[in-house]
N, C-alpha and C positions, 0 to 999 in steps of 0.2 A: 544740425542735420537737416536735410531737405525733407519734404513730406514723407511720413512713414506710418506704418502700422506695426504695432508690437502685440503679438498674440501670447497670452498666458493661459495654459490649460492645467487642470489638476483635479483631484478628487475633493470631496467635501472637507471643509475645515483645514485645508492644506496651507492656508495663509495667502492664497492668491489675490483675494480682494484687497487686503491690507497692502500687499506688495504692489499691486497695480496702482493703487491710490498714491502711494509714496513715489513710485516711478513717474507718475503723471506730474507730481510736484517738481521732481528733479529735471524732467525733460520739457516741461511746459505743454505737454500733450493733454488731451481730454481723456478722462478715465471712463470706460464704459463697462458696467457690470451687467452681464447677460443673465446672471442668476436672478436679478431683480425682475427682468422681463418675464422669465419663466414663472417666477413666484406671482407676478401680477396676473398672468393668465390662469395660474392655479387658483388664485383667490376668486377670479371671475367665474371659474368653473364650479367652485364650491358654493358660491353665492347663487348660482343659477339653479342648483338642485337637480340638474339634468344628469341622467345616468347612462344614456345610450349615446354612442359615438356620433351617429348621424345628426342628431339634434344638437349635440354639443359642438360639433364642427360648425353648424350654421350659426350658433350663438356666438362662438369665439370670433368667427369671421365678421360678425356684425359689430364687434367692439372696436373702438378706436384706441388702440394701445400702441404707442410708438415713442421713440426717442425724439427729444426736441432740445435745441440749443437755447437756453434761457439763462440770463445773467452770467454768461461765460462758463456755463456748466451744461453738460449733457444729462438731462433728466428724463424720466418716463412720465407721460401723461396718459391717464385712462379716461377716455371720453372728456378730455379737456381739463381734468383735475389732476393735481399732483398725487402720487401714491402715498399711502400712509405706511411708513416704515414698520410700525409696530404690528400692523395687520399682516403685511406680507412676510414678516419674520416670526409669526406665531408658530407654535409647535404643530398646529393643525396643517398649516400651509407647508411647513418644512417636510412633514411626513407624506403629504399628498403630491409634492412637486415631482418626485422621482417617477410616479405613475403617470402623471399628466405629461411630463416631458418626453415620455416614450412614444407618445402618439404621433404618427407621421403627419397628420394635418396640423398639429400644433407646431411642430418643428418647421414645416413648410411655411406656415403663417408668419413665423418670427424670423426666418432666414433673411428675407429681403430687408426687413427692418434693421437687422444687425449690419448687413452689408452697406446699407445707405449711410451709416454713421461715418463712413470714410469721406463722404462729401463735406462733412462738417469741419474737417481739419485733421491734424495728427491725432491718432488715437492709440490708447492702450486698452485692449479688450480682453477680458478674462471670462473663462467659462469651461466647458468640457470638450468642445469640438471646434474651437476657434482655428487652430492651425490645420486641422484635418478637413474641415468642411467650410466654415464661414470665410476664412481668409487663408487658403492654402498657399498663397503667394505673399504672405506677410513678410515684412522686411526682417523681423526678428521673431523667433518662436522659442518659447520656454515651457517646460512641463514641470510644475511645482508639486512636490510631494512631501510627505512626512509619515512617520509611523502612525498606526491606528491609535495607539495610546496617546500620543502627543496631540493628534487631531481631536480626540475625544475631550481632552483637557481644555483645548481651545474652545470647543463647542459648549462645554459646560460653563465656561467663563463668559459666554455671550448671553445677554439677557433675552429671555423668551425663546431661545433656540431649541430648548429641550423640554419635554413634558415635566410636570411637577414630580418631585421625588425621584428624579433620574439619578442613577449611580454611574460611576466611571465605567463599570462593567457593562451596564445596559447601553450606555452611549457608544462604547467600543463596538458592541454587537450591532447597534443600529447603523454605525458608520460602515462596518464591514458589509452589512446587508445592502446599504446604498451603493457601495463600491461594486458589489456583484451585479446589481441591477444596471448600473451605468456602464460597466465594462461588457456586459453580455447582451445589451439591447441590440436589436437588429438594425436600427437606424442610428447612425452617428455614435457608435460606442465610444466610451472614454478610453483613449489611448494616446500616447505621444506620436506625433508625426515622425517620419523617418529622420527629418532634419531638425527636430526640436532638441534643445539643450535641456537636459534634466538637472533640476536643482532640488536637492534633498534638504529641507529646512528643519529636520528633526533636531539637530544639534547646533543650529545657527540662530543667532539673534536677528531681529529684523534689519538692523543697520548693516550687518554682515551680508545678508542676502541682497539688499539693495546695492551695496558696493560691488558685490560679485557680478550682478547682472549689468550694472552700469559699466563696469570694466569691459565686459564682453561687447556691449553695444558700442562703446567708444573705440575699442580695438578694430571693430568691423566697419566703422563709419568712415 
């Protein structure tokens, strides 16, 4: 394929990160995880201990948080340092990310950084508003979903993604709450674009999902 952008959107724990990474391997594109960008900003906000939006906006905008192409991978640097995966994937950051990501100044701060990734080469970008806001003209658009129970089981299987002593029921409730926040926020709500292809991964294994998406891409290329 010639130069392309593939957009993958979907709710929490729908499998879009794993799918995007596998698709990047199959297509030779760069995988861009926008969730990590929002988690990094969330971690910065938590560390700042600032609680009012005016001061938080100034602080966030003073931080150098951006994607960089290093060793043939697109990674995030925060003030010149690689991000610590265990820190941005802590339960504290996971719980706060939905609140921080609703803030208009945060989304505006990160939008240009996401769009600039296109200059680095072919990309597969996953998030919640990629096809609707970040890359509305993406070459391929997919909306990845799964039942709340399946997504909760996936989240429980991920290390440090849930608070200690979490149960399946409590994680289902947390996921449904996150869905509600994401779908009902005023700025860039979670929803498929009109031309996104929906992929329900509830009853599909990873390889079946990848093959299904690749068939669609190859048919349209």
